[in-house]
Every structure is written in structure tokens, then in C-alpha cells.
C-alpha positions in Angstrom: 0.1 0.1 -0.3 1.3 3.8 -0.9 1.1 6.2 2.0 -1.9 8.5 2.3 0.9 11.4 1.1 2.2 9.8 -2.1 -1.1 9.1 -3.1 -2.4 12.5 -2.7 1.0 13.7 -4.6 0.4 11.1 -7.6 -3.4 11.8 -8.1 -2.4 15.5 -8.2 -0.3 14.7 -11.3 -3.5 12.6 -12.6 -1.8 9.7 -12.1 -3.6 6.8 -13.8 -3.8 4.0 -11.6 -5.7 1.4 -13.7 -2.3 1.6 -16.0 0.0 1.1 -13.1 -2.4 -2.1 -12.2 -2.2 -3.5 -15.3 1.8 -3.0 -15.6 2.2 -4.8 -11.9 0.1 -7.7 -13.2 1.8 -8.0 -16.5 5.1 -7.9 -14.6 4.2 -10.9 -12.2 3.1 -12.6 -15.1 6.4 -12.5 -16.5 7.8 -13.6 -13.5 5.1 -16.8 -13.4 6.5 -17.6 -16.6 10.1 -17.6 -15.5 9.0 -19.6 -12.1 7.4 -22.6 -14.6 10.7 -22.5 -17.0 12.7 -23.0 -14.1 10.5 -25.7 -11.9 8.5 -27.2 -14.6 5.1 -26.0 -13.0 3.1 -22.6 -11.6 2.3 -23.8 -8.1 4.2 -21.0 -6.6 4.4 -20.9 -2.5 2.6 -18.5 -0.9 5.9 -18.0 1.1 8.3 -18.1 -1.8 11.4 -17.1 -0.3 12.9 -15.8 -3.7 9.8 -13.8 -4.6 7.2 -13.2 -1.7 5.0 -10.8 -3.9 4.7 -13.5 -6.7 3.7 -16.0 -4.2 1.0 -13.7 -2.9 -0.2 -12.6 -6.5 -0.5 -16.2 -7.7 -2.7 -16.9 -4.3 -5.0 -14.0 -5.4 -5.5 -15.1 -8.7 -7.1 -18.1 -7.6 -9.3 -15.8 -4.9 -10.4 -13.9 -7.9 -11.1 -16.6 -10.2 -13.2 -18.3 -7.5 -15.0 -15.1 -6.8 -15.7 -14.5 -10.4 -16.7 -18.3 -10.6 -19.3 -18.0 -7.9 -20.7 -14.7 -9.4 -21.1 -15.9 -12.7 -22.8 -19.1 -11.4 -25.8 -17.0 -9.0 -26.2 -14.3 -11.4 -29.0 -14.6 -14.1 -29.0 -13.8 -17.2 -31.8 -12.8 -19.9 -31.4 -14.2 -23.8 -30.2 -10.4 -24.6 -27.4 -11.1 -22.5 -26.6 -14.8 -23.0 -23.4 -13.8 -25.7 -21.9 -12.1 -22.5 -22.3 -15.3 -19.8 -18.6 -15.8 -19.7 -17.6 -12.3 -19.7 -16.4 -10.8 -16.1 -18.5 -8.2 -14.2 -17.2 -4.4 -14.5 -16.4 -5.2 -11.0 -13.9 -7.6 -11.5 -12.8 -6.8 -15.0 -9.8 -4.5 -13.8 -8.2 -7.3 -11.7 -9.3 -10.8 -13.7 -10.9 -10.8 -17.1 -11.3 -13.2 -20.0 -8.0 -12.3 -21.6 -5.7 -12.7 -18.4 -7.6 -16.0 -17.4 -6.3 -17.3 -20.8 -3.1 -16.0 -20.6 -2.8 -17.8 -17.3 -4.1 -21.0 -18.6 -1.5 -20.8 -21.7 0.9 -21.2 -18.6 -1.0 -24.2 -17.2 -2.0 -22.2 -14.4 -3.7 -24.5 -11.6 -6.9 -22.4 -10.3 -7.3 -24.7 -7.3 -4.7 -26.9 -5.3 -7.7 -29.1 -3.7 -6.5 -32.4 -4.1 -8.3 -35.3 -5.7 -8.2 -38.9 -3.9 -5.5 -40.8 -5.2 -5.9 -44.7 -4.7 -3.2 -47.0 -3.1 -1.8 -48.4 -5.9 -1.3 -44.8 -7.9 0.5 -43.7 -4.7 2.5 -46.8 -5.0 3.3 -45.9 -8.5 4.5 -42.5 -7.5 6.5 -44.0 -4.7 8.3 -46.0 -7.3 8.9 -43.3 -9.5 10.4 -41.4 -6.6 12.6 -44.4 -5.9 13.7 -44.9 -9.4 14.9 -40.9 -9.2 16.2 -40.4 -5.8 17.2 -44.1 -4.9 15.0 -44.2 -1.9 11.6 -43.7 -0.3 12.2 -41.1 2.4 9.9 -38.8 0.8 9.8 -35.4 3.0 6.4 -34.3 4.4 6.3 -31.2 2.4 6.9 -33.4 -1.2 4.6 -31.9 -3.8 1.3 -33.6 -4.9 0.9 -35.2 -1.3 3.2 -38.3 -1.6 5.1 -37.2 1.3 2.0 -37.1 3.7 1.0 -40.2 2.3 4.3 -41.6 3.3 3.6 -40.2 6.9 0.3 -41.8 7.0 1.4 -45.4 6.3 4.1 -45.1 8.9 1.3 -44.2 11.5 -0.8 -46.9 10.7 1.9 -49.3 10.9 3.0 -48.2 14.4 -0.6 -47.8 15.3 -1.5 -51.6 13.7 -4.0 -50.6 11.4 -2.0 -51.1 8.1 -2.8 -54.0 6.0 -0.6 -57.0 5.4 -1.2 -56.7 1.8 -0.1 -52.5 1.9 2.7 -53.5 4.2 4.3 -56.1 2.2 3.6 -53.7 -1.0 5.7 -51.0 0.9 8.1 -53.1 2.6 9.0 -54.5 -1.2 9.7 -51.0 -2.1 12.2 -50.2 0.9 10.0 -48.5 3.1 11.3 -47.4 6.2 8.9 -47.5 9.3 10.7 -44.8 11.2 11.1 -41.7 10.0 14.6 -39.9 10.3 15.5 -36.3 9.7 17.2 -35.7 6.3 20.2 -34.1 8.2 20.5 -32.2 11.5 24.4 -30.6 10.1 24.2 -27.3 8.7 24.3 -26.4 5.3 27.5 -25.1 4.9 29.1 -28.4 6.7 27.1 -30.1 4.1 28.7 -27.7 1.4 32.5 -28.7 2.7 31.1 -32.0 2.3 30.3 -31.5 -1.1 33.2 -29.7 -1.8 35.4 -32.6 -0.7 33.8 -35.1 -2.7 34.3 -32.9 -6.1 38.3 -32.5 -5.3 37.8 -36.5 -5.4 35.7 -37.2 -8.0 35.6 -34.2 -10.2 32.0 -34.2 -9.9 29.0 -33.4 -7.5 26.7 -36.2 -9.1 26.4 -38.3 -6.2 25.8 -42.0 -7.4 22.5 -43.7 -5.6 24.7 -46.1 -3.7 25.1 -43.3 -1.7 21.6 -42.8 -0.8 20.5 -44.8 2.3 24.3 -45.2 3.2 25.4 -41.8 3.7 23.9 -38.7 4.6 25.3 -36.3 2.1 23.1 -38.3 -0.3 20.2 -37.4 1.5 21.1 -34.1 1.8 21.5 -33.7 -2.1 18.2 -35.3 -2.8 16.4 -33.1 -0.7 18.0 -30.0 -1.8 16.5 -31.1 -5.6 13.1 -31.9 -4.2 13.4 -28.1 -2.5 14.7 -26.7 -5.8 11.5 -28.2 -7.7 9.2 -27.1 -5.0 10.3 -23.4 -5.3 11.2 -23.3 -2.0 15.0 -23.3 -2.2 16.5 -20.2 -1.1 18.5 -18.3 -4.0 21.7 -18.1 -1.8 21.6 -22.0 -1.3 20.9 -22.5 -5.3 23.6 -20.2 -6.1 26.3 -21.9 -3.3 25.3 -25.2 -5.1 25.4 -24.0 -8.7 29.2 -22.9 -7.8 30.1 -26.5 -7.7 28.2 -27.5 -10.6 25.4 -28.8 -9.1 23.2 -30.5 -11.3 19.2 -30.2 -10.4 18.3 -33.4 -12.4 20.0 -36.6 -13.0 17.9 -37.6 -15.9 19.3 -37.5 -19.5 18.3 -34.3 -20.9 16.3 -34.3 -23.7 15.7 -31.3 -26.7 13.5 -28.7 -25.1 10.1 -28.2 -27.0 9.4 -24.5 -27.4 6.2 -22.6 -26.5 4.7 -20.2 -27.9 5.1 -16.3 -26.6 1.9 -14.7 -25.3 1.2 -11.6 -26.9 -0.3 -8.9 -24.7 -2.8 -6.8 -26.4 -1.9 -3.1 -26.4 -4.1 -0.6 -24.6 -5.6 1.9 -26.7 
């Protein structure tokens, strides 16, 4: 919010607030596209450490969309108004109109983070994919998509004696650890020193999967990749890791597909 005296000064100069709001929206949209390019999704955390305003903006777009959907549902229209059934009312057009909704859809914006119920078999498949990438099934609680919460729930059921034998055997086959252990209590700087030593010895920081489960440094490396993908890794830590030549994905690189650039309509 602007201080009252600043608002008065701007208005004395006939400042056009609508143009300023349009500029801010476009700026956040471009930042969202950059986030998607970097992380592969648009689920920006509301407390995104590298850009708090972006996280708040994304949250507000969902609220505006939900409010708009409610308004459209409860508003009755006549036959003469049928052609404008999908247009925003004047009260919301300045913040989220049809064109902006289309732009957000173009970058895969998720209007709701409400999770649909996922079956046990589907979770097992996700857990297998996680193990293939990370070499273990110690999924952090905050891992995207609810997989971490699923693992935590299975541990609780196992401890309470309510986990079925079939589910227990299926999880055991994947190497499920029934007692959760922390990734590491060692400081980030200490882990960085260990990574530097590993690089000096091996010439890279691509720690093989044989380290996972046998060496806490491997757990640390896996956790940094998870935080990076979810957008919760701080810029300071990211830059420190990249200086060591850290690779954010161990998958073989493929030729990226280009996406059409969104063109904004020029204001009249």
C-alpha cells in the first residue's frame, strides 16, 4: 500500500492507477512464466523465498477466479445477455478478465490446489517413480502432490497396527522405512564443505545412488533437488550449489520443446 501523502501527490499529477495495475499484473505474469520455466509448474508457494510478492499474487489470482466463478454461477441473465455469459462483471474486469484467464491457462496455471483422492495403487506408482529418481523412499512431508503425507500416514498406520498386511508387504518391497529419520541436522555450510571434498576427489557432485541410504550427504543432495523443484530453495543456497556445478536433475537431457510466446494486446 502507498502512504496517504504519496497517493495524494500522485493523484495531483493525474496518475492513472489502472495503467499502473496493468503494469504490475504483466510484471507478475512474466515472473510466473520464468518460475514455470525453472521449476516446471506454476504452483508458487505463498511464502516463496525468492519472490514473496509473486507467491501472494498467485494466491490472489486463485481467489479472484473463485470469486468470479461464484458470481457467474449466481447471476441470472436474459436471452439478450446470453452472448456475454462468460465475461467478467465490471467489478472484476480490472483485476481478472477473460483475456488474463486465457493467458494464465496458457502457462498451465492451476486454479485450485485442492487434491483429488488418490488410490493406494497410484501412490505406490508415485513412490516407485520417486525411488527410481532418488534411490530411496524417504519422501519429505512437504513433497508436492501429497506423496510425503501419504508416506507419513502409512508409517502412522503401521505403528498403530491398522495397516493391512497387503499394503505393508507392498511398501516393504519398495524399501519402506517405518521409522522416519531426519534428512540431516548438519548445517548447510557443513554439507557444502562435504560436497566440495567429494568434488575434489571425484571431479563432480553427481553423487551416485549407492550413497543414498548409506551416506547422509546423499540424502542432503536429494532434498536440495526436491526443494529446488518445489520452489522452496533459497536463492543463496541455489547459487552456492550451482557454483559447485550442481545438477538439478539426473535425468538425461532432451531437446526442450518451445512454447509460443504470449502476446499482450496493446492498450488503446
